[in-house]
C-alpha positions in Angstrom: -2.1 -25.3 -11.6 1.4 -24.9 -10.5 3.4 -23.8 -7.8 6.1 -21.7 -7.3 7.8 -18.6 -4.8 6.5 -16.0 -3.1 2.6 -17.1 -1.9 1.8 -15.3 1.2 -0.8 -16.5 3.7 -1.7 -13.0 5.1 -5.5 -12.0 4.6 -5.8 -8.4 4.8 -9.5 -6.9 5.1 -12.8 -8.9 6.3 -13.1 -12.3 5.4 -16.0 -14.4 3.7 -15.8 -16.8 6.1 -12.6 -18.3 4.3 -12.7 -18.5 0.4 -9.2 -18.6 -0.7 -7.5 -17.5 -3.9 -4.8 -18.0 -5.2 -3.3 -16.3 -8.3 -0.5 -17.5 -10.8 1.5 -16.2 -13.6 4.7 -17.3 -15.3 6.1 -16.7 -18.6 6.2 -19.5 -21.0 8.4 -19.4 -24.1 6.6 -19.3 -27.5 7.7 -22.4 -28.7 6.7 -24.1 -25.4 3.1 -22.5 -25.2 1.8 -26.2 -26.7 3.1 -28.1 -23.9 2.3 -25.8 -21.3 -1.3 -25.9 -22.4 -1.5 -29.6 -22.7 -0.1 -29.9 -18.8 -2.5 -26.9 -17.8 -5.3 -29.5 -19.2 -4.0 -32.3 -17.0 -5.6 -30.3 -13.5 -8.6 -31.4 -14.9 -8.3 -34.2 -12.2 -8.9 -32.2 -9.3 -12.3 -31.5 -10.2 -13.2 -34.3 -8.0 -11.0 -32.5 -4.7 -13.1 -31.5 -1.5 -13.5 -27.5 -1.2 -12.5 -26.7 -5.1 -15.0 -23.6 -6.1 -13.3 -23.3 -9.2 -9.8 -22.8 -11.5 -9.6 -20.9 -14.5 -7.0 -19.4 -16.6 -5.3 -18.2 -19.6 -3.1 -16.0 -21.4 -2.5 -12.2 -20.7 -3.7 -10.4 -23.8 -0.9 -7.7 -23.3 2.2 -9.5 -21.7 1.5 -13.4 -22.9 2.2 -14.6 -19.6 0.2 -17.0 -19.0 -2.4 -17.1 -15.6 -4.4 -18.9 -13.2 -6.8 -18.3 -11.1 -7.8 -20.5 -8.5 -10.3 -20.6 -5.6 -11.1 -22.9 -2.6 -13.6 -22.9 0.1 -11.3 -22.2 2.8 -7.4 -22.1 3.4 -7.9 -25.9 5.2 -9.3 -27.3 2.0 -6.5 -25.5 -0.4 -3.8 -26.8 2.6 -5.3 -30.4 2.4 -4.9 -30.3 -2.1 -1.8 -29.1 -1.5 -0.3 -31.6 1.4 -2.4 -34.8 -0.6 -2.4 -34.4 -3.8 -0.7 -31.3 -5.7 2.9 -32.3 -6.2 1.8 -35.9 -8.0 -0.4 -34.1 -10.5 2.0 -31.2 -10.9 4.3 -34.0 -12.1 2.2 -35.6 -14.1 1.7 -32.8 -15.8 5.1 -32.4 -17.2 4.9 -28.7 -16.6 8.2 -28.4 -15.0 10.3 -27.2 -17.9 7.9 -25.4 -19.9 7.5 -22.1 -17.8 9.7 -19.7 -15.9 9.7 -16.9 -13.7 6.8 -18.5 -11.5 4.7 -16.2 -9.1 2.2 -17.1 -6.9 0.0 -15.8 -4.2 -2.7 -16.7 -2.2 -4.8 -15.0 0.5 -8.6 -14.9 1.7 -11.2 -13.5 -0.6 -12.2 -10.2 1.3 -15.4 -9.3 -1.0 -17.5 -11.5 -3.6 -19.5 -9.1 -5.9 -22.9 -10.6 -7.4 -23.6 -9.7 -10.7 -26.0 -11.0 -13.8 -24.7 -15.2 -13.1 -26.7 -16.8 -10.5 -23.9 -17.0 -8.4 -20.1 -17.1 -8.2 -20.0 -20.8 -9.3 -21.9 -20.6 -12.2 -19.7 -17.3 -13.1 -16.7 -19.6 -13.5 -18.4 -21.8 -15.2 -20.1 -19.2 -18.1 -17.5 -16.5 -18.2 -15.5 -16.4 -21.2 -12.9 -13.3 -20.1 -11.5 -12.7 -16.9 -10.2 -9.0 -15.8 -7.8 -8.7 -13.1 -6.6 -5.4 -11.4 -3.6 -6.3 -9.4 -3.4 -3.6 -6.8 -0.6 -2.4 -3.9 -2.1 0.0 -1.5 -0.5 2.5 0.2 -0.4 1.6 4.3 -3.5 3.0 6.0 -5.5 3.3 3.0 -7.0 -0.3 3.2 -10.4 0.7 4.8 -11.3 3.2 2.0 -10.1 1.0 -0.8 -12.5 -1.6 0.6 -15.2 1.0 1.3 -15.0 2.1 -2.5 -14.9 -1.8 -3.7 -18.2 -2.2 -2.2 -19.7 0.8 -3.1 -18.6 1.9 -6.1 -16.7 -1.1 -8.0 -19.3 -4.0 -7.2 -22.8 -2.4 -8.3 -21.2 -0.5 -10.8 -19.4 -3.4 -12.9 -22.6 -5.5 -11.7 -24.7 -2.7 -13.6 -22.2 -3.0 -16.5 -22.6 -6.8 -17.1 -20.1 -8.0 -15.2 -21.4 -11.5 -14.2 -19.5 -11.8 -10.5 -16.0 -11.2 -8.8 -13.9 -11.3 -5.9 -11.7 -9.3 -4.1 -8.7 -11.0 -2.8 -6.4 -9.9 0.1 -2.8 -10.9 -0.7 -1.0 -9.3 2.3 1.9 -6.5 1.9 -0.7 -4.5 1.6 -1.8 -6.0 -2.0 -5.3 -7.0 -3.3 -6.6 -8.8 -6.0 -9.3 -7.6 -8.0 -11.0 -10.3 -10.3 -13.8 -10.2 -12.1 -15.4 -12.3 -14.4 -17.2 -12.1 -17.9 -19.1 -13.4 -20.4 -16.7 -12.1 -23.1 -14.8 -9.2 -24.3 -17.9 -7.4 -26.2 -19.4 -7.2 -23.0 -16.1 -6.1 -21.1 -15.8 -3.1 -23.8 -19.3 -1.9 -23.1 -18.8 -1.7 -19.9 -15.6 0.1 -20.2 -17.4 2.9 -22.6 -20.3 3.3 -20.9 -19.8 2.8 -17.2 -15.5 2.7 -16.6 -15.2 6.3 -16.9 -17.9 7.6 -14.2 -16.8 5.1 -11.9 -13.2 5.9 -12.1 -14.3 9.6 -11.1 -16.6 8.2 -8.0 -13.8 5.9 -6.6 -11.3 8.5 -6.1 -8.7 6.2 -5.7 -5.3 8.0 -6.5 -4.6 8.3 -2.8 -5.0 4.6 -2.0 -3.1 3.5 -4.6 1.0 2.8 -4.4 0.1 0.9 -7.7 -1.6 -1.3 -10.0 -1.6 -3.5 -12.6 -4.1 -4.8 -15.4 -4.8 -7.7 -16.8 -6.9 -8.9 -19.3 -7.3 -12.8 -19.7 -9.2 -14.8 -22.6 -9.9 -18.1 -20.8 -8.9 -21.2 -22.1 -12.0 -23.6 -22.3 -9.6 -26.7 -21.6 -8.0 -25.1 -18.7 -11.2 -24.8 -16.6 -11.9 -26.9 -13.6 -15.2 -26.8 -12.1 -16.3 -29.2 -9.3 -17.5 -32.3 -9.9 -19.7 -34.5 -7.3 -18.4 -37.7 -6.1 -20.0 -40.8 -7.1 -22.1 -42.2 -4.5 -21.0 -44.9 -2.6 -22.8 -48.5 -2.8 -23.4 -50.7 0.1 -22.4 -54.2 0.0 
């Protein structure tokens, strides 16, 4: 995970008891991709960081940018990581010179969506595809937007084969809808069989000022999952 400019601390919406999401994107020149990917693997050391829910990422299938999604139990856990370890791990990763145009944003998760996985942790472990909708809302439309996420999109995507998903409020009327899928075939089946009807039911035209979509095949070596701390032995 890398740090950049533009990270917001606002939430927007009803919280989940504090789970915190961080969304990172950066441009990586073609010749620097291998070095960037090697550096991303260095973040595996944070698996023992208290409060980590999981981190996944990969290359945007359309734009070619690198994207990383990190999830933490709450903003306090994320803050401790930033204070205690982030800079050291980042320096050791060697990523400083491999990327340009870094953008980051963070905020509280306002809705967790259940799917075929037993829970979000299992989805983060099993998923090979991340679908992201980066939504910027018309002011005053948050309530309808969240109602539609709860009543239309969450059950509709669950019926369509989603493993799990999270909606994160990034502040400034911006929401990130992230869903985890077993693979491109599962997402393609959902898009063909379920998406058209869901779009009609959702009626989001008046809610959205703009939306940007990302379809990201996940890089297995970038995945960071929590690891249990070794037991403390008595003297």
